[in-house]
N, CA, C and O atoms as a Tripos MOL2 file, in Angstrom:
@<TRIPOS>MOLECULE
protein
  276   275    69     0     0
PROTEIN
NO_CHARGES

@<TRIPOS>ATOM
      1 N         107.6690  121.1330   87.6370 N.3       1 MET1
      2 CA        108.8450  120.1590   87.9660 C.3       1 MET1
      3 C         108.8000  119.0030   86.9360 C.2       1 MET1
      4 O         107.8820  118.1980   86.7780 O.2       1 MET1
      5 N         110.2020  119.1000   86.1370 N.am      2 GLU2
      6 CA        110.5160  118.1050   85.6250 C.3       2 GLU2
      7 C         110.6490  116.2740   85.9440 C.2       2 GLU2
      8 O         111.2000  115.9120   86.9830 O.2       2 GLU2
      9 N         110.2200  115.4680   85.1750 N.am      3 ARG3
     10 CA        109.9800  114.2510   85.9190 C.3       3 ARG3
     11 C         111.0760  113.3890   85.7710 C.2       3 ARG3
     12 O         111.5200  113.1270   84.6530 O.2       3 ARG3
     13 N         111.6420  112.8370   86.9990 N.am      4 THR4
     14 CA        112.7720  112.0330   87.2270 C.3       4 THR4
     15 C         112.8610  110.9700   86.8740 C.2       4 THR4
     16 O         112.4520  110.1730   87.7190 O.2       4 THR4
     17 N         113.3750  110.3400   85.5860 N.am      5 LYS5
     18 CA        113.7740  108.8510   85.7190 C.3       5 LYS5
     19 C         114.2950  108.0100   86.3800 C.2       5 LYS5
     20 O         115.5180  108.1470   86.3350 O.2       5 LYS5
     21 N         113.8760  106.9080   87.1940 N.am      6 LEU6
     22 CA        114.2810  106.4550   88.5810 C.3       6 LEU6
     23 C         115.1810  105.1640   88.0640 C.2       6 LEU6
     24 O         114.6420  104.1830   87.5520 O.2       6 LEU6
     25 N         116.1710  105.2370   88.1950 N.am      7 SER7
     26 CA        116.9340  103.8830   88.5910 C.3       7 SER7
     27 C         115.8470  101.9570   89.1430 C.2       7 SER7
     28 O         114.8440  101.9940   89.8550 O.2       7 SER7
     29 N         116.2830  100.9620   88.7250 N.am      8 GLU8
     30 CA        115.7070  100.3330   89.1920 C.3       8 GLU8
     31 C         116.0250  100.4410   91.1540 C.2       8 GLU8
     32 O         115.1970  100.4330   92.0650 O.2       8 GLU8
     33 N         117.6910  100.5420   91.2110 N.am      9 TYR9
     34 CA        117.2090  100.5850   92.4200 C.3       9 TYR9
     35 C         116.7170  101.6860   93.3440 C.2       9 TYR9
     36 O         116.7740  101.5460   94.5650 O.2       9 TYR9
     37 N         116.2980  102.6390   92.8410 N.am     10 GLN10
     38 CA        115.5290  104.0310   93.3950 C.3      10 GLN10
     39 C         114.2450  103.5730   93.6810 C.2      10 GLN10
     40 O         113.6580  103.8010   94.7380 O.2      10 GLN10
     41 N         113.6360  102.6800   92.3880 N.am     11 ALA11
     42 CA        112.2320  102.3610   92.4300 C.3      11 ALA11
     43 C         112.1040  101.1680   93.5720 C.2      11 ALA11
     44 O         111.0870  101.1530   94.2650 O.2      11 ALA11
     45 N         112.9010  100.3930   93.7250 N.am     12 LYS12
     46 CA        112.9290   99.4520   94.8050 C.3      12 LYS12
     47 C         113.0670  100.1430   96.2320 C.2      12 LYS12
     48 O         112.2290   99.7790   97.0580 O.2      12 LYS12
     49 N         113.8730  100.9570   96.5850 N.am     13 VAL13
     50 CA        113.9750  101.6140   97.7840 C.3      13 VAL13
     51 C         112.9650  102.4880   97.9530 C.2      13 VAL13
     52 O         113.0160  102.9940   99.0740 O.2      13 VAL13
     53 N         112.1870  102.8190   97.3830 N.am     14 LEU14
     54 CA        111.2620  103.8420   97.3110 C.3      14 LEU14
     55 C         110.0870  103.0760   97.7010 C.2      14 LEU14
     56 O         109.4590  103.5820   98.6320 O.2      14 LEU14
     57 N         109.5800  101.8750   97.1840 N.am     15 GLU15
     58 CA        108.6600  100.9130   97.5170 C.3      15 GLU15
     59 C         108.5880  100.3850   98.3040 C.2      15 GLU15
     60 O         107.5230  100.0150   98.7980 O.2      15 GLU15
     61 N         110.2990  100.0160   98.9550 N.am     16 GLU16
     62 CA        110.4230   99.1970  100.2860 C.3      16 GLU16
     63 C         109.6170  100.2270  101.1200 C.2      16 GLU16
     64 O         108.5020  100.0960  101.6240 O.2      16 GLU16
     65 N         110.6120  101.4720  101.1410 N.am     17 ASN17
     66 CA        109.7340  102.3180  102.2740 C.3      17 ASN17
     67 C         108.4470  102.9400  101.9180 C.2      17 ASN17
     68 O         108.1410  103.7260  102.8150 O.2      17 ASN17
     69 N         107.6810  102.9160  101.0990 N.am     18 PHE18
     70 CA        106.6020  102.6450  100.8970 C.3      18 PHE18
     71 C         105.6740  102.2300  101.5910 C.2      18 PHE18
     72 O         104.8460  102.8380  102.2700 O.2      18 PHE18
     73 N         105.8580  100.9950  101.3750 N.am     19 LYS19
     74 CA        105.2580   99.6100  101.8270 C.3      19 LYS19
     75 C         105.3230   99.8000  103.5730 C.2      19 LYS19
     76 O         104.3520   99.4260  104.2300 O.2      19 LYS19
     77 N         106.5270  100.4020  104.2590 N.am     20 ALA20
     78 CA        106.8270  100.2910  105.3290 C.3      20 ALA20
     79 C         105.8040  101.2200  106.2450 C.2      20 ALA20
     80 O         105.2350  101.1290  107.3320 O.2      20 ALA20
     81 N         105.9230  102.2740  105.0330 N.am     21 ASN21
     82 CA        105.5190  103.6930  105.9310 C.3      21 ASN21
     83 C         105.1880  104.9370  104.5840 C.2      21 ASN21
     84 O         105.9460  105.7580  104.0670 O.2      21 ASN21
     85 N         103.5690  104.5920  104.3060 N.am     22 ARG22
     86 CA        103.0380  105.7360  103.4380 C.3      22 ARG22
     87 C         103.0440  107.1190  103.4560 C.2      22 ARG22
     88 O         102.8690  107.9190  102.5370 O.2      22 ARG22
     89 N         103.3470  107.3450  105.0350 N.am     23 ASN23
     90 CA        103.3490  109.1370  104.6270 C.3      23 ASN23
     91 C         104.2100  109.1200  105.8870 C.2      23 ASN23
     92 O         103.8130  109.1360  107.0530 O.2      23 ASN23
     93 N         106.0660  109.0680  105.2150 N.am     24 PRO24
     94 CA        106.7500  109.3070  106.1020 C.3      24 PRO24
     95 C         107.1860  110.7750  106.7220 C.2      24 PRO24
     96 O         106.8280  111.7570  106.0710 O.2      24 PRO24
     97 N         107.6590  110.9100  107.4890 N.am     25 ASP25
     98 CA        108.1090  112.3060  108.2830 C.3      25 ASP25
     99 C         109.3270  113.0190  107.5080 C.2      25 ASP25
    100 O         110.0220  112.2530  106.8390 O.2      25 ASP25
    101 N         109.6010  114.0730  107.5060 N.am     26 GLY26
    102 CA        110.7810  115.3870  107.2230 C.3      26 GLY26
    103 C         111.8180  114.4540  107.0940 C.2      26 GLY26
    104 O         112.5060  114.2280  106.0980 O.2      26 GLY26
    105 N         111.8750  113.7280  108.6480 N.am     27 THR27
    106 CA        113.2100  112.9720  108.4900 C.3      27 THR27
    107 C         113.6320  111.7410  107.7730 C.2      27 THR27
    108 O         114.5740  111.5610  107.0010 O.2      27 THR27
    109 N         112.6880  110.9140  108.2240 N.am     28 THR28
    110 CA        112.5700  109.8840  106.7490 C.3      28 THR28
    111 C         112.5730  110.1340  105.4120 C.2      28 THR28
    112 O         113.1490  109.4670  104.5520 O.2      28 THR28
    113 N         111.9010  111.1330  105.2550 N.am     29 LEU29
    114 CA        112.3320  111.6580  103.7040 C.3      29 LEU29
    115 C         113.8070  112.0210  103.6130 C.2      29 LEU29
    116 O         114.4630  111.2820  102.8790 O.2      29 LEU29
    117 N         114.3420  112.8380  104.1080 N.am     30 MET30
    118 CA        115.4580  113.1480  103.8800 C.3      30 MET30
    119 C         116.6920  111.7120  103.9090 C.2      30 MET30
    120 O         117.7910  111.5970  103.3660 O.2      30 MET30
    121 N         116.0330  110.9330  104.6470 N.am     31 LEU31
    122 CA        117.2440  109.9480  104.7410 C.3      31 LEU31
    123 C         116.8820  109.0020  103.6580 C.2      31 LEU31
    124 O         117.8440  108.2530  103.4850 O.2      31 LEU31
    125 N         115.9330  108.7230  102.8760 N.am     32 VAL32
    126 CA        115.5430  107.8970  101.6230 C.3      32 VAL32
    127 C         116.0490  108.6920  100.8190 C.2      32 VAL32
    128 O         117.1260  108.3470  100.3320 O.2      32 VAL32
    129 N         115.4760  109.9780  100.4150 N.am     33 ALA33
    130 CA        116.2970  110.8000   99.5050 C.3      33 ALA33
    131 C         117.8460  110.9970   99.2140 C.2      33 ALA33
    132 O         118.4080  111.4560   98.2190 O.2      33 ALA33
    133 N         118.3980  110.4530  100.5140 N.am     34 ALA34
    134 CA        119.8990  110.4410  100.3820 C.3      34 ALA34
    135 C         120.2800  109.4100   99.9750 C.2      34 ALA34
    136 O         121.2870  109.2900   99.2770 O.2      34 ALA34
    137 N         119.2540  108.1160  100.4790 N.am     35 GLU35
    138 CA        120.1270  107.1060  100.0660 C.3      35 GLU35
    139 C         119.4330  106.2470   98.4940 C.2      35 GLU35
    140 O         119.4650  105.0910   98.0750 O.2      35 GLU35
    141 N         118.9520  107.3150   98.0890 N.am     36 CYS36
    142 CA        118.1800  106.9200   96.3070 C.3      36 CYS36
    143 C         119.2430  108.1660   95.4810 C.2      36 CYS36
    144 O         119.5420  107.9940   94.2990 O.2      36 CYS36
    145 N         119.6170  109.0820   96.0610 N.am     37 GLY37
    146 CA        120.3710  110.3890   95.5060 C.3      37 GLY37
    147 C         119.7100  110.9480   94.9150 C.2      37 GLY37
    148 O         119.9850  111.2770   93.7610 O.2      37 GLY37
    149 N         118.3850  111.3080   95.6320 N.am     38 LEU38
    150 CA        117.3760  112.2700   94.7250 C.3      38 LEU38
    151 C         117.0980  113.2100   95.7960 C.2      38 LEU38
    152 O         117.2100  112.8400   96.9650 O.2      38 LEU38
    153 N         116.6750  114.6280   95.4430 N.am     39 SER39
    154 CA        116.4830  115.4910   96.3720 C.3      39 SER39
    155 C         115.0160  115.0960   97.3200 C.2      39 SER39
    156 O         114.3800  114.0700   97.0820 O.2      39 SER39
    157 N         114.6130  116.0780   98.4090 N.am     40 GLU40
    158 CA        113.7830  115.8620   99.0820 C.3      40 GLU40
    159 C         112.7550  115.8210   98.5080 C.2      40 GLU40
    160 O         111.9180  114.9410   98.7090 O.2      40 GLU40
    161 N         112.5740  117.1050   97.3860 N.am     41 ALA41
    162 CA        111.4410  117.5860   96.7330 C.3      41 ALA41
    163 C         110.9500  116.0590   95.7610 C.2      41 ALA41
    164 O         109.9170  115.3950   95.6670 O.2      41 ALA41
    165 N         112.0060  116.0120   95.3010 N.am     42 GLU42
    166 CA        111.8790  114.5740   94.5340 C.3      42 GLU42
    167 C         111.0480  113.3580   94.9070 C.2      42 GLU42
    168 O         110.1930  112.8060   94.2140 O.2      42 GLU42
    169 N         111.4860  113.0210   96.2120 N.am     43 THR43
    170 CA        111.2140  111.9290   97.1420 C.3      43 THR43
    171 C         110.0440  112.0470   97.6160 C.2      43 THR43
    172 O         109.2730  111.1370   97.9200 O.2      43 THR43
    173 N         109.7910  113.8250   97.7350 N.am     44 ARG44
    174 CA        108.3450  113.7020   98.7080 C.3      44 ARG44
    175 C         107.2380  113.8350   97.5250 C.2      44 ARG44
    176 O         106.0820  113.8530   97.9490 O.2      44 ARG44
    177 N         107.3710  113.9220   96.2750 N.am     45 ASN45
    178 CA        106.4250  114.1240   94.9260 C.3      45 ASN45
    179 C         106.1270  113.0220   94.6870 C.2      45 ASN45
    180 O         104.9710  112.7430   94.3710 O.2      45 ASN45
    181 N         107.3270  111.8800   94.7970 N.am     46 TRP46
    182 CA        107.0090  110.6050   94.3040 C.3      46 TRP46
    183 C         105.8500  109.7220   95.5350 C.2      46 TRP46
    184 O         104.9250  108.9550   95.2650 O.2      46 TRP46
    185 N         106.2990  110.1500   96.7870 N.am     47 PHE47
    186 CA        105.3000  109.4550   98.1300 C.3      47 PHE47
    187 C         103.8840  110.1230   97.7520 C.2      47 PHE47
    188 O         102.8700  109.4280   97.8060 O.2      47 PHE47
    189 N         103.8380  111.1270   97.4680 N.am     48 GLU48
    190 CA        102.5660  112.0920   96.7070 C.3      48 GLU48
    191 C         101.9170  111.4860   96.1310 C.2      48 GLU48
    192 O         100.7950  111.1440   96.5040 O.2      48 GLU48
    193 N         102.5040  111.1460   94.9290 N.am     49 LEU49
    194 CA        101.8480  110.4540   93.6210 C.3      49 LEU49
    195 C         101.4830  109.0050   93.8730 C.2      49 LEU49
    196 O         100.3320  108.5720   93.8240 O.2      49 LEU49
    197 N         102.7790  108.1590   94.2010 N.am     50 ARG50
    198 CA        102.2150  107.1050   94.6020 C.3      50 ARG50
    199 C         100.9920  106.8820   96.0420 C.2      50 ARG50
    200 O         100.4300  105.8230   96.3210 O.2      50 ARG50
    201 N         100.9010  107.6570   96.4670 N.am     51 ARG51
    202 CA        100.0390  107.5720   97.7770 C.3      51 ARG51
    203 C          98.7160  108.0350   97.0990 C.2      51 ARG51
    204 O          97.7280  107.8770   97.8160 O.2      51 ARG51
    205 N          98.4890  108.5670   95.8850 N.am     52 SER52
    206 CA         97.1680  108.5680   94.8920 C.3      52 SER52
    207 C          97.1120  107.4290   94.0930 C.2      52 SER52
    208 O          95.9920  106.9720   93.8640 O.2      52 SER52
    209 N          97.8200  107.0290   93.7530 N.am     53 GLN53
    210 CA         98.2570  105.6630   93.1940 C.3      53 GLN53
    211 C          97.3250  104.6590   93.8320 C.2      53 GLN53
    212 O          96.2960  104.0820   93.4800 O.2      53 GLN53
    213 N          98.1760  104.6790   95.0260 N.am     54 TRP54
    214 CA         97.2890  103.5370   96.0870 C.3      54 TRP54
    215 C          96.2680  103.6070   96.4490 C.2      54 TRP54
    216 O          95.5790  102.5970   96.5850 O.2      54 TRP54
    217 N          95.6630  105.2850   96.8290 N.am     55 ARG55
    218 CA         94.2940  105.4370   96.8250 C.3      55 ARG55
    219 C          93.1700  104.8000   95.9610 C.2      55 ARG55
    220 O          92.1790  104.2010   96.3790 O.2      55 ARG55
    221 N          93.4810  105.0190   94.8190 N.am     56 GLN56
    222 CA         93.0170  104.6930   93.6160 C.3      56 GLN56
    223 C          92.6300  103.4010   93.2760 C.2      56 GLN56
    224 O          91.5660  103.0110   92.7950 O.2      56 GLN56
    225 N          93.7180  102.7370   93.6150 N.am     57 ALA57
    226 CA         93.8390  101.0720   93.7430 C.3      57 ALA57
    227 C          92.7180  100.9250   94.7030 C.2      57 ALA57
    228 O          91.7970  100.1440   94.4600 O.2      57 ALA57
    229 N          92.7500  101.5350   95.6210 N.am     58 GLU58
    230 CA         92.0840  100.5650   97.0620 C.3      58 GLU58
    231 C          90.9980  101.1410   97.1110 C.2      58 GLU58
    232 O          90.4950  101.0680   98.2320 O.2      58 GLU58
    233 N          90.0810  101.9950   95.9640 N.am     59 GLY59
    234 CA         88.4920  102.5820   95.9310 C.3      59 GLY59
    235 C          88.7620  103.7520   96.8490 C.2      59 GLY59
    236 O          87.6580  104.2880   96.9450 O.2      59 GLY59
    237 N          89.8420  104.6210   97.7640 N.am     60 LEU60
    238 CA         89.9340  105.4510   98.6040 C.3      60 LEU60
    239 C          89.3660  106.8120   97.9770 C.2      60 LEU60
    240 O          89.3840  107.0240   96.7650 O.2      60 LEU60
    241 N          88.9140  107.6150   98.8210 N.am     61 PRO61
    242 CA         88.8990  109.5380   98.1800 C.3      61 PRO61
    243 C          90.4320  109.8640   97.4730 C.2      61 PRO61
    244 O          91.5730  109.5180   97.7780 O.2      61 PRO61
    245 N          89.9990  110.5080   96.6330 N.am     62 ALA62
    246 CA         91.8570  111.0950   96.3700 C.3      62 ALA62
    247 C          92.5580  111.8850   97.4640 C.2      62 ALA62
    248 O          93.7250  112.2200   97.2600 O.2      62 ALA62
    249 N          91.8990  112.2480   98.7240 N.am     63 LYS63
    250 CA         92.5590  113.0020   99.6260 C.3      63 LYS63
    251 C          91.8850  112.5040  100.7940 C.2      63 LYS63
    252 O          90.7330  112.0740  100.8350 O.2      63 LYS63
    253 N          92.6400  112.5910  101.6640 N.am     64 LEU64
    254 CA         92.4340  111.5260  103.0570 C.3      64 LEU64
    255 C          91.1690  112.8660  103.6090 C.2      64 LEU64
    256 O          91.3780  114.0780  103.5570 O.2      64 LEU64
    257 N          90.0030  112.2470  104.0670 N.am     65 GLY65
    258 CA         89.2980  113.2430  104.4590 C.3      65 GLY65
    259 C          87.9890  113.5960  103.3680 C.2      65 GLY65
    260 O          86.8550  114.0060  103.6160 O.2      65 GLY65
    261 N          88.4240  113.3740  102.5160 N.am     66 SER66
    262 CA         87.6920  114.1290  101.3260 C.3      66 SER66
    263 C          85.8200  113.3610  101.0800 C.2      66 SER66
    264 O          85.6500  112.1660  100.8390 O.2      66 SER66
    265 N          85.2370  113.8710  101.1490 N.am     67 VAL67
    266 CA         83.8670  113.4330  101.0130 C.3      67 VAL67
    267 C          83.2250  113.5400   99.5260 C.2      67 VAL67
    268 O          82.1560  113.0990   99.1040 O.2      67 VAL67
    269 N          84.0390  114.1290   99.0120 N.am     68 LEU68
    270 CA         83.5350  114.3940   97.6370 C.3      68 LEU68
    271 C          83.8660  113.3150   96.4650 C.2      68 LEU68
    272 O          83.2690  113.3090   95.3880 O.2      68 LEU68
    273 N          84.8130  112.4760   96.7900 N.am     69 ASP69
    274 CA         84.6770  110.8840   95.8050 C.3      69 ASP69
    275 C          84.3060  109.9420   96.1390 C.2      69 ASP69
    276 O          84.2800  108.9820   95.3700 O.2      69 ASP69
@<TRIPOS>BOND
     1     1     2 1
     2     2     3 1
     3     3     4 2
     4     3     5 am
     5     5     6 1
     6     6     7 1
     7     7     8 2
     8     7     9 am
     9     9    10 1
    10    10    11 1
    11    11    12 2
    12    11    13 am
    13    13    14 1
    14    14    15 1
    15    15    16 2
    16    15    17 am
    17    17    18 1
    18    18    19 1
    19    19    20 2
    20    19    21 am
    21    21    22 1
    22    22    23 1
    23    23    24 2
    24    23    25 am
    25    25    26 1
    26    26    27 1
    27    27    28 2
    28    27    29 am
    29    29    30 1
    30    30    31 1
    31    31    32 2
    32    31    33 am
    33    33    34 1
    34    34    35 1
    35    35    36 2
    36    35    37 am
    37    37    38 1
    38    38    39 1
    39    39    40 2
    40    39    41 am
    41    41    42 1
    42    42    43 1
    43    43    44 2
    44    43    45 am
    45    45    46 1
    46    46    47 1
    47    47    48 2
    48    47    49 am
    49    49    50 1
    50    50    51 1
    51    51    52 2
    52    51    53 am
    53    53    54 1
    54    54    55 1
    55    55    56 2
    56    55    57 am
    57    57    58 1
    58    58    59 1
    59    59    60 2
    60    59    61 am
    61    61    62 1
    62    62    63 1
    63    63    64 2
    64    63    65 am
    65    65    66 1
    66    66    67 1
    67    67    68 2
    68    67    69 am
    69    69    70 1
    70    70    71 1
    71    71    72 2
    72    71    73 am
    73    73    74 1
    74    74    75 1
    75    75    76 2
    76    75    77 am
    77    77    78 1
    78    78    79 1
    79    79    80 2
    80    79    81 am
    81    81    82 1
    82    82    83 1
    83    83    84 2
    84    83    85 am
    85    85    86 1
    86    86    87 1
    87    87    88 2
    88    87    89 am
    89    89    90 1
    90    90    91 1
    91    91    92 2
    92    91    93 am
    93    93    94 1
    94    94    95 1
    95    95    96 2
    96    95    97 am
    97    97    98 1
    98    98    99 1
    99    99   100 2
   100    99   101 am
   101   101   102 1
   102   102   103 1
   103   103   104 2
   104   103   105 am
   105   105   106 1
   106   106   107 1
   107   107   108 2
   108   107   109 am
   109   109   110 1
   110   110   111 1
   111   111   112 2
   112   111   113 am
   113   113   114 1
   114   114   115 1
   115   115   116 2
   116   115   117 am
   117   117   118 1
   118   118   119 1
   119   119   120 2
   120   119   121 am
   121   121   122 1
   122   122   123 1
   123   123   124 2
   124   123   125 am
   125   125   126 1
   126   126   127 1
   127   127   128 2
   128   127   129 am
   129   129   130 1
   130   130   131 1
   131   131   132 2
   132   131   133 am
   133   133   134 1
   134   134   135 1
   135   135   136 2
   136   135   137 am
   137   137   138 1
   138   138   139 1
   139   139   140 2
   140   139   141 am
   141   141   142 1
   142   142   143 1
   143   143   144 2
   144   143   145 am
   145   145   146 1
   146   146   147 1
   147   147   148 2
   148   147   149 am
   149   149   150 1
   150   150   151 1
   151   151   152 2
   152   151   153 am
   153   153   154 1
   154   154   155 1
   155   155   156 2
   156   155   157 am
   157   157   158 1
   158   158   159 1
   159   159   160 2
   160   159   161 am
   161   161   162 1
   162   162   163 1
   163   163   164 2
   164   163   165 am
   165   165   166 1
   166   166   167 1
   167   167   168 2
   168   167   169 am
   169   169   170 1
   170   170   171 1
   171   171   172 2
   172   171   173 am
   173   173   174 1
   174   174   175 1
   175   175   176 2
   176   175   177 am
   177   177   178 1
   178   178   179 1
   179   179   180 2
   180   179   181 am
   181   181   182 1
   182   182   183 1
   183   183   184 2
   184   183   185 am
   185   185   186 1
   186   186   187 1
   187   187   188 2
   188   187   189 am
   189   189   190 1
   190   190   191 1
   191   191   192 2
   192   191   193 am
   193   193   194 1
   194   194   195 1
   195   195   196 2
   196   195   197 am
   197   197   198 1
   198   198   199 1
   199   199   200 2
   200   199   201 am
   201   201   202 1
   202   202   203 1
   203   203   204 2
   204   203   205 am
   205   205   206 1
   206   206   207 1
   207   207   208 2
   208   207   209 am
   209   209   210 1
   210   210   211 1
   211   211   212 2
   212   211   213 am
   213   213   214 1
   214   214   215 1
   215   215   216 2
   216   215   217 am
   217   217   218 1
   218   218   219 1
   219   219   220 2
   220   219   221 am
   221   221   222 1
   222   222   223 1
   223   223   224 2
   224   223   225 am
   225   225   226 1
   226   226   227 1
   227   227   228 2
   228   227   229 am
   229   229   230 1
   230   230   231 1
   231   231   232 2
   232   231   233 am
   233   233   234 1
   234   234   235 1
   235   235   236 2
   236   235   237 am
   237   237   238 1
   238   238   239 1
   239   239   240 2
   240   239   241 am
   241   241   242 1
   242   242   243 1
   243   243   244 2
   244   243   245 am
   245   245   246 1
   246   246   247 1
   247   247   248 2
   248   247   249 am
   249   249   250 1
   250   250   251 1
   251   251   252 2
   252   251   253 am
   253   253   254 1
   254   254   255 1
   255   255   256 2
   256   255   257 am
   257   257   258 1
   258   258   259 1
   259   259   260 2
   260   259   261 am
   261   261   262 1
   262   262   263 1
   263   263   264 2
   264   263   265 am
   265   265   266 1
   266   266   267 1
   267   267   268 2
   268   267   269 am
   269   269   270 1
   270   270   271 1
   271   271   272 2
   272   271   273 am
   273   273   274 1
   274   274   275 1
   275   275   276 2
@<TRIPOS>SUBSTRUCTURE
     1 MET1         2 RESIDUE 1 A MET
     2 GLU2         6 RESIDUE 1 A GLU
     3 ARG3        10 RESIDUE 1 A ARG
     4 THR4        14 RESIDUE 1 A THR
     5 LYS5        18 RESIDUE 1 A LYS
     6 LEU6        22 RESIDUE 1 A LEU
     7 SER7        26 RESIDUE 1 A SER
     8 GLU8        30 RESIDUE 1 A GLU
     9 TYR9        34 RESIDUE 1 A TYR
    10 GLN10       38 RESIDUE 1 A GLN
    11 ALA11       42 RESIDUE 1 A ALA
    12 LYS12       46 RESIDUE 1 A LYS
    13 VAL13       50 RESIDUE 1 A VAL
    14 LEU14       54 RESIDUE 1 A LEU
    15 GLU15       58 RESIDUE 1 A GLU
    16 GLU16       62 RESIDUE 1 A GLU
    17 ASN17       66 RESIDUE 1 A ASN
    18 PHE18       70 RESIDUE 1 A PHE
    19 LYS19       74 RESIDUE 1 A LYS
    20 ALA20       78 RESIDUE 1 A ALA
    21 ASN21       82 RESIDUE 1 A ASN
    22 ARG22       86 RESIDUE 1 A ARG
    23 ASN23       90 RESIDUE 1 A ASN
    24 PRO24       94 RESIDUE 1 A PRO
    25 ASP25       98 RESIDUE 1 A ASP
    26 GLY26      102 RESIDUE 1 A GLY
    27 THR27      106 RESIDUE 1 A THR
    28 THR28      110 RESIDUE 1 A THR
    29 LEU29      114 RESIDUE 1 A LEU
    30 MET30      118 RESIDUE 1 A MET
    31 LEU31      122 RESIDUE 1 A LEU
    32 VAL32      126 RESIDUE 1 A VAL
    33 ALA33      130 RESIDUE 1 A ALA
    34 ALA34      134 RESIDUE 1 A ALA
    35 GLU35      138 RESIDUE 1 A GLU
    36 CYS36      142 RESIDUE 1 A CYS
    37 GLY37      146 RESIDUE 1 A GLY
    38 LEU38      150 RESIDUE 1 A LEU
    39 SER39      154 RESIDUE 1 A SER
    40 GLU40      158 RESIDUE 1 A GLU
    41 ALA41      162 RESIDUE 1 A ALA
    42 GLU42      166 RESIDUE 1 A GLU
    43 THR43      170 RESIDUE 1 A THR
    44 ARG44      174 RESIDUE 1 A ARG
    45 ASN45      178 RESIDUE 1 A ASN
    46 TRP46      182 RESIDUE 1 A TRP
    47 PHE47      186 RESIDUE 1 A PHE
    48 GLU48      190 RESIDUE 1 A GLU
    49 LEU49      194 RESIDUE 1 A LEU
    50 ARG50      198 RESIDUE 1 A ARG
    51 ARG51      202 RESIDUE 1 A ARG
    52 SER52      206 RESIDUE 1 A SER
    53 GLN53      210 RESIDUE 1 A GLN
    54 TRP54      214 RESIDUE 1 A TRP
    55 ARG55      218 RESIDUE 1 A ARG
    56 GLN56      222 RESIDUE 1 A GLN
    57 ALA57      226 RESIDUE 1 A ALA
    58 GLU58      230 RESIDUE 1 A GLU
    59 GLY59      234 RESIDUE 1 A GLY
    60 LEU60      238 RESIDUE 1 A LEU
    61 PRO61      242 RESIDUE 1 A PRO
    62 ALA62      246 RESIDUE 1 A ALA
    63 LYS63      250 RESIDUE 1 A LYS
    64 LEU64      254 RESIDUE 1 A LEU
    65 GLY65      258 RESIDUE 1 A GLY
    66 SER66      262 RESIDUE 1 A SER
    67 VAL67      266 RESIDUE 1 A VAL
    68 LEU68      270 RESIDUE 1 A LEU
    69 ASP69      274 RESIDUE 1 A ASP
């Protein structure tokens, strides 16, 4: 998938939603995607990458339930 360049507005909306809910359901993803003007796949991918960054910053395993890290 080609990397999407986010506008300041898109990044702000995504970050605000991430702070409210790090793991949104399908309906929430759809609404956030519509607000940002992104596809659901792009929005889902952003949340996956952002959760990974958050877990790394918090010193948590790469995946929930992983005992390998």
